[in-house]
C-alpha positions as CSV (number, residue, x, y, z in Angstrom):
1,M,256.2,125.3,106.5
2,V,255.3,126.4,102.8
3,L,252.6,125.0,100.7
4,V,254.0,124.5,97.1
5,V,250.4,124.1,96.0
6,P,248.4,127.4,97.0
7,L,245.1,127.1,98.9
8,P,242.1,127.9,96.7
9,E,241.2,131.7,97.9
10,R,237.7,130.6,99.0
11,L,238.9,127.7,101.1
12,G,241.8,129.8,102.3
13,H,239.6,132.7,103.6
14,I,237.7,130.2,105.8
15,L,240.7,128.5,107.2
16,G,242.0,131.8,108.0
17,K,239.5,132.3,110.7
18,F,241.3,129.9,112.9
19,R,244.6,131.7,112.8
20,D,244.2,133.5,116.3
21,V,243.3,130.2,118.1
22,L,246.6,128.6,117.2
23,S,250.3,129.6,117.1
24,K,251.8,130.7,113.9
25,S,253.7,127.2,113.4
26,Q,250.5,125.2,114.6
27,F,248.4,127.1,112.1
28,K,250.5,126.4,109.2
29,N,250.4,122.6,110.4
30,F,246.5,123.1,110.4
31,Q,246.3,124.6,107.2
32,S,248.4,121.7,105.7
33,V,246.2,118.9,107.4
34,M,242.9,120.5,106.3
35,F,244.0,121.0,102.6
36,G,245.6,117.6,102.5
37,L,242.3,115.8,103.9
38,I,240.3,117.5,101.0
39,V,242.5,117.0,98.1
40,S,244.0,113.5,98.9
41,H,242.4,110.5,97.1
42,C,240.4,107.8,98.7
43,K,242.7,105.4,101.0
44,E,245.6,108.0,100.9
45,H,244.7,110.1,104.0
46,D,247.5,109.2,106.4
47,V,250.3,111.7,107.5
48,K,252.6,110.7,104.7
49,S,250.1,111.0,101.8
50,I,248.8,114.2,103.4
51,R,252.2,115.6,103.0
52,D,252.7,114.2,99.5
53,A,249.4,115.4,98.1
54,I,250.2,119.2,99.1
55,S,254.0,118.8,98.0
56,E,255.3,120.5,101.1
57,T,259.0,121.2,101.4
58,K,259.1,120.2,105.1
59,C,259.4,116.6,106.4
60,Q,256.3,115.0,107.5
61,S,257.3,114.8,111.0
62,S,255.8,118.1,112.1
63,I,252.3,116.9,110.7
64,N,252.7,113.9,112.6
65,R,253.4,115.6,115.7
66,F,250.2,117.7,115.1
67,F,248.4,114.5,115.7
68,T,250.3,112.6,118.3
69,S,251.8,115.6,120.6
70,P,249.5,118.3,120.1
71,S,250.3,121.8,121.7
72,W,247.0,123.2,120.7
73,S,243.5,122.9,121.9
74,L,240.9,120.7,120.0
75,D,238.0,122.3,121.8
76,N,239.1,125.9,120.8
77,I,239.3,124.6,117.1
78,M,235.9,122.9,117.3
79,K,234.2,125.7,119.0
80,R,235.5,128.3,116.5
81,A,234.3,126.1,113.6
82,E,230.9,126.0,115.4
83,D,231.0,129.6,115.7
84,I,231.6,130.1,112.1
85,V,228.9,127.9,111.1
86,F,226.4,129.5,113.2
87,S,227.1,133.1,112.1
88,N,227.2,132.2,108.3
89,L,224.2,129.8,108.0
90,R,220.4,130.1,108.9
91,H,219.4,128.4,112.1
92,D,216.0,127.4,113.1
93,D,215.4,128.8,116.7
94,N,212.1,126.7,117.2
95,L,213.4,123.1,116.2
96,E,216.5,121.1,115.7
97,F,217.4,117.6,115.5
98,V,220.2,115.4,116.9
99,A,220.7,112.1,115.0
100,I,223.0,109.8,117.0
101,D,224.7,106.7,115.5
102,D,228.0,104.8,115.5
103,S,230.3,104.1,112.6
104,V,232.9,101.4,112.2
105,C,236.4,102.0,110.9
106,K,238.2,98.8,110.0
107,K,241.9,98.3,111.3
108,Y,244.2,95.6,110.3
109,G,246.2,95.0,113.5
110,T,245.9,94.7,117.2
111,H,248.5,97.1,118.2
112,S,246.4,100.2,118.0
113,E,244.6,101.2,121.2
114,M,240.8,100.7,121.7
115,V,240.8,98.4,118.6
116,C,238.4,95.4,119.2
117,Y,235.8,93.4,117.2
118,N,232.7,95.3,116.3
119,H,229.7,94.6,114.2
120,S,229.0,96.5,111.1
121,T,225.8,96.0,109.0
122,T,228.2,96.3,105.8
123,L,231.3,94.7,106.7
124,G,230.1,92.2,109.5
125,T,232.1,91.7,112.5
126,V,235.6,93.0,112.0
127,L,238.7,94.4,113.8
128,S,238.0,98.0,113.9
129,H,237.7,101.2,115.9
130,N,233.8,102.2,116.6
131,Y,233.1,106.0,117.0
132,V,229.8,106.9,118.5
133,T,228.9,110.4,117.1
134,A,226.0,112.8,116.6
135,F,224.9,114.8,113.6
136,Y,223.1,118.2,114.1
137,L,220.4,119.6,111.8
138,S,218.4,122.9,112.1
139,G,217.5,125.1,109.5
140,D,220.2,125.3,106.7
141,I,222.8,123.8,109.3
142,H,223.5,120.2,108.7
143,I,226.9,119.5,110.7
144,P,228.5,116.9,112.6
145,S,228.7,117.3,116.5
146,S,232.2,118.0,117.9
147,I,231.4,115.2,120.5
148,I,233.1,112.1,119.1
149,L,233.5,109.4,121.3
150,L,235.5,105.9,120.8
151,Y,233.9,102.7,122.2
152,G,236.4,100.1,123.3
153,N,235.5,96.7,125.0
154,K,236.2,96.0,128.8
155,K,239.7,94.5,128.1
156,R,240.7,97.5,126.0
157,C,239.5,99.8,128.6
158,E,241.4,98.2,131.2
159,E,244.5,98.4,129.3
160,K,243.9,102.2,129.1
161,S,243.0,102.4,132.6
162,I,239.7,104.1,131.7
163,P,236.0,103.1,132.7
164,F,234.4,100.8,130.4
165,K,231.3,102.3,128.9
166,T,228.7,100.5,126.6
167,K,227.7,102.1,123.3
168,V,224.3,103.2,125.0
169,E,226.2,104.9,127.8
170,L,228.4,106.8,125.2
171,C,224.9,107.8,123.4
172,N,223.6,109.1,126.8
173,E,226.8,111.0,127.3
174,I,226.4,112.9,124.0
175,I,222.7,113.7,125.0
176,D,224.2,114.9,128.4
177,K,226.7,117.2,126.6
178,H,224.5,118.6,123.8
179,R,223.5,122.3,124.4
180,S,220.3,123.2,122.8
181,R,219.8,126.1,120.6
182,A,216.4,125.7,119.7
183,K,213.1,125.6,121.7
184,K,212.5,122.0,120.8
185,T,215.1,119.2,120.4
186,I,214.4,116.1,118.7
187,V,216.8,113.1,119.3
188,L,216.8,110.6,116.3
189,I,218.1,107.0,117.1
190,D,218.4,103.6,115.4
191,S,217.1,100.4,117.0
192,W,220.3,99.7,118.7
193,Y,219.6,102.9,121.0
194,T,216.0,102.6,121.2
195,V,216.0,101.1,124.7
196,H,214.8,102.3,128.2
197,D,218.3,104.1,129.2
198,V,218.3,106.4,126.3
199,I,214.5,107.3,126.3
200,S,215.1,108.2,130.2
201,Y,218.0,110.3,129.2
202,C,215.8,112.2,126.6
203,R,213.2,112.7,129.2
204,K,215.7,114.0,131.7
205,H,216.6,117.0,129.2
206,D,213.2,117.2,128.1
207,Y,214.1,116.2,124.6
208,G,211.7,114.7,122.1
209,W,212.9,111.4,120.5
210,I,212.1,109.1,117.5
211,G,213.6,105.6,117.3
212,D,213.8,102.9,115.0
213,M,212.4,99.5,116.2
214,K,212.9,95.9,115.0
215,S,210.2,93.7,114.1
216,N,210.6,91.3,116.8
217,R,210.2,93.7,119.5
218,V,207.6,92.6,121.9
219,I,204.7,94.9,122.3
220,V,201.1,94.9,123.8
221,Y,198.2,96.0,121.6
222,E,194.6,95.8,122.4
223,G,195.4,93.8,125.4
224,K,197.5,91.1,123.6
225,K,201.3,90.5,123.7
226,M,202.7,90.0,120.4
227,H,205.8,90.9,118.1
228,V,205.6,93.9,116.0
229,S,205.8,91.8,113.0
230,D,202.3,90.3,114.1
231,L,200.9,93.7,114.7
232,I,201.8,94.7,111.0
233,D,199.9,91.6,109.6
234,I,196.8,92.5,112.0
235,V,197.0,96.2,110.5
236,M,197.3,95.1,107.0
237,E,194.2,92.7,107.3
238,R,192.2,95.5,108.6
239,G,193.1,97.9,105.9
240,R,194.3,100.5,108.3
241,F,197.2,101.6,106.2
242,T,196.8,105.0,104.2
243,D,198.7,106.5,101.4
244,T,200.9,109.2,102.3
245,I,203.2,111.2,100.2
246,I,206.4,112.6,101.6
247,D,209.0,114.5,99.6
248,G,207.7,113.0,96.4
249,E,207.9,109.5,97.8
250,I,204.6,107.4,98.4
251,Y,204.4,105.5,101.8
252,N,201.7,103.5,103.2
253,A,201.5,104.4,106.9
254,V,199.6,103.9,110.0
255,K,199.7,105.6,113.6
256,L,198.9,103.4,116.5
257,K,199.0,103.5,120.3
258,V,200.9,100.5,122.0
259,Y,202.7,99.6,125.2
260,I,206.2,98.5,124.9
261,P,207.3,96.8,128.2
262,S,211.0,97.0,127.5
263,L,210.9,101.0,126.9
264,L,208.4,102.5,129.5
265,K,206.7,101.1,132.4
266,K,202.8,101.4,132.2
267,E,202.7,103.9,129.4
268,N,201.5,103.7,126.0
269,I,203.4,105.5,123.1
270,N,202.8,106.0,119.7
271,I,204.1,103.5,117.1
272,V,204.3,104.5,113.4
273,I,204.7,101.8,110.7
274,N,205.6,103.1,107.1
275,V,206.0,101.3,104.0
276,R,207.8,102.8,101.2
277,A,205.2,101.8,98.2
278,E,208.1,101.4,95.7
279,T,210.3,99.1,97.5
280,K,208.0,97.6,100.0
281,D,210.6,98.4,102.8
282,I,208.8,98.4,106.1
283,R,209.9,100.7,108.7
284,I,208.7,100.7,112.5
285,L,209.1,104.0,114.6
286,C,208.0,104.8,118.0
287,T,208.0,108.1,119.8
288,E,206.4,110.1,122.7
289,L,205.6,113.0,120.2
290,E,201.9,113.7,120.7
291,K,201.1,116.8,118.7
292,E,202.8,115.8,115.5
293,D,200.7,113.6,112.8
294,T,201.9,110.6,110.9
295,V,203.4,112.6,108.0
296,T,205.3,114.9,110.2
297,I,206.8,111.9,112.4
298,I,207.9,110.1,109.2
299,R,209.4,113.4,107.8
300,Y,211.4,114.0,111.0
301,A,212.6,110.3,111.1
302,L,213.9,110.5,107.6
303,K,216.2,113.1,108.8
304,R,218.3,110.5,110.4
305,M,219.6,109.3,107.1
306,K,221.6,112.6,107.1
307,I,224.2,111.0,109.4
308,E,224.5,107.7,107.3
309,N,225.2,110.2,104.3
310,F,227.5,112.0,106.4
311,Y,229.6,108.8,107.3
312,R,229.7,108.0,103.4
313,D,230.8,111.6,102.5
314,T,233.7,111.7,105.5
315,K,235.0,108.3,103.9
316,Q,236.1,110.5,101.0
317,L,238.0,112.8,103.6
318,G,239.9,110.0,105.2
319,F,237.7,109.0,108.3
320,G,239.3,106.0,109.6
321,E,242.5,106.4,107.3
322,Y,245.2,106.6,110.0
323,R,247.9,104.6,111.2
324,F,248.4,105.8,114.7
325,R,248.8,103.4,117.6
326,K,247.7,106.1,120.2
327,S,243.7,106.4,120.6
328,E,244.2,110.1,121.4
329,A,245.8,110.6,118.0
330,A,243.1,108.4,116.2
331,L,240.4,110.7,117.8
332,I,242.1,114.0,116.7
333,H,242.1,112.6,113.3
334,A,238.4,111.8,113.4
335,H,237.7,115.5,114.7
336,L,239.8,116.8,112.2
337,V,238.1,114.9,109.4
338,F,234.7,116.1,110.8
339,L,236.1,119.7,110.9
340,A,237.0,119.2,107.1
341,Y,233.4,118.3,106.4
342,I,232.2,121.4,108.2
343,L,234.4,123.6,106.2
344,L,233.1,122.0,103.1
345,E,229.6,122.6,104.2
346,I,230.2,126.1,104.7
347,L,232.1,126.2,101.3
348,R,228.8,124.6,99.3
349,H,226.6,127.5,100.7
350,R,229.2,130.1,99.5
351,L,229.5,128.4,96.1
352,L,225.6,128.9,95.6
353,S,225.7,132.3,96.7
354,Y,228.7,133.3,94.5
355,R,226.8,131.6,91.7
356,I,229.6,129.1,91.0
357,A,226.8,126.5,91.4
358,K,223.5,126.8,90.3
359,T,221.7,124.8,92.8
360,M,222.9,123.8,96.1
361,P,226.1,121.6,95.3
362,S,226.7,118.3,97.2
363,I,229.9,117.6,99.4
364,E,231.3,115.5,96.5
365,F,230.9,118.3,94.2
366,V,232.7,120.9,96.5
367,I,235.5,118.4,96.9
368,T,235.8,118.1,93.3
369,W,235.7,121.8,92.9
370,V,238.7,122.3,95.5
371,R,240.7,119.6,93.6
372,K,240.3,121.4,90.3
373,K,241.1,124.8,91.7
374,T,244.1,123.0,93.1
375,K,245.2,121.6,89.9
376,Q,244.9,124.9,88.1
377,Q,246.8,126.8,90.7
378,F,249.6,124.2,90.6
379,V,249.8,124.6,86.9
380,R,250.1,128.2,87.2
381,Y,252.8,127.9,90.0
382,I,255.0,125.7,87.6
383,C,254.4,128.0,84.6
384,D,255.4,131.0,86.7
385,K,258.6,129.1,87.9
386,L,259.4,128.2,84.5
387,K,259.0,131.8,83.3
388,Q,261.5,133.0,86.1
389,G,264.0,130.6,84.8
390,T,263.9,127.8,87.6
391,P,265.4,124.7,86.2
392,I,262.9,121.6,86.0
393,R,265.2,119.6,88.1
394,S,264.8,122.2,91.0
395,L,261.0,122.1,90.5
396,L,261.0,118.3,90.9
397,L,263.0,118.5,93.9
398,A,260.8,121.1,95.5
399,T,257.5,119.5,94.6
400,G,258.3,115.8,94.9
401,K,257.3,113.2,92.4
402,M,254.6,114.6,90.1
403,D,252.7,111.4,90.7
404,T,252.2,112.2,94.2
405,V,250.2,115.5,93.7
406,H,246.8,114.0,93.6
407,V,244.6,116.8,92.2
């Protein structure tokens, strides 16, 4: 398979590191898919659009088979990506974070395996695939975990003849499969996963944890049973909140010891209530971390926002944009989108070290940079061919319609 649009050199160098874990033909497909995911426009990351975006001369069936009938190992590819990241970026040997969350990818038909109605805070209850994933943070390394699990209701699991697992059980599976690289691991979870089973799994692996809580959670404070919202009123009346500055933002925060019957039996844990002064948004955190002060706990908890930003960025790379019926192909697509993000994460650090960017660029900046480089190289390709006397008609036949090259 020949790429009519040449790969930008710096991206091609990173992709070249996967050459020895794939056969020659599969590596060419891999290059095409990775490049296509990055340069394709939003809502145009299915197999056909990937082919059109990179203007390949070969039909799209080979790319389709790359997803649906893989003769390559996804584990080997993701392991190689992890090795590249940890050999290029600084890792903190003392502290690491694992943020766990789920994301809904809207679907429009019931024929896809494992598709069911899921709730999303932004979309409501929609027909969709629901992925439970993790995001890893340590030092300069901010990357998605290679563990991506697809949730399906009992009916869908029975159709696939696989055991049904709740999202909490899938979260615990991620915790189980995680292999620590630092002395201390802290799991960051939202209110859905702040439950007894998840806390027990964190304890089993000797991981610290910080969980968000809803204001209607029942607690016991000073011997009285109440909702967290009632506790907030009490703390405000007593003037217990103190001003705290975190990353330039002002928070009003307080740290208390409470008993939460639904989480841990007969044990008090720390609860941190923080209010962002500018917006008046109240956030309730609970944790068993004892040595960390209020500021540190809030700063740690704010790192969970990284996974939400990650989901936003991967939408630009086609997360959820596929038309496969088989759930295995959908999972491969999700893994490769996450891999494209990892490649861009490596590239954004390199753009800074090469002084192409003056400050650490965003993922969006790097995507735009790759697209601009691609456009420049495509123009050079056309000019070179015209200088060689290649007829314009032949160029159009080789590259496809000009409006399909999205750069």
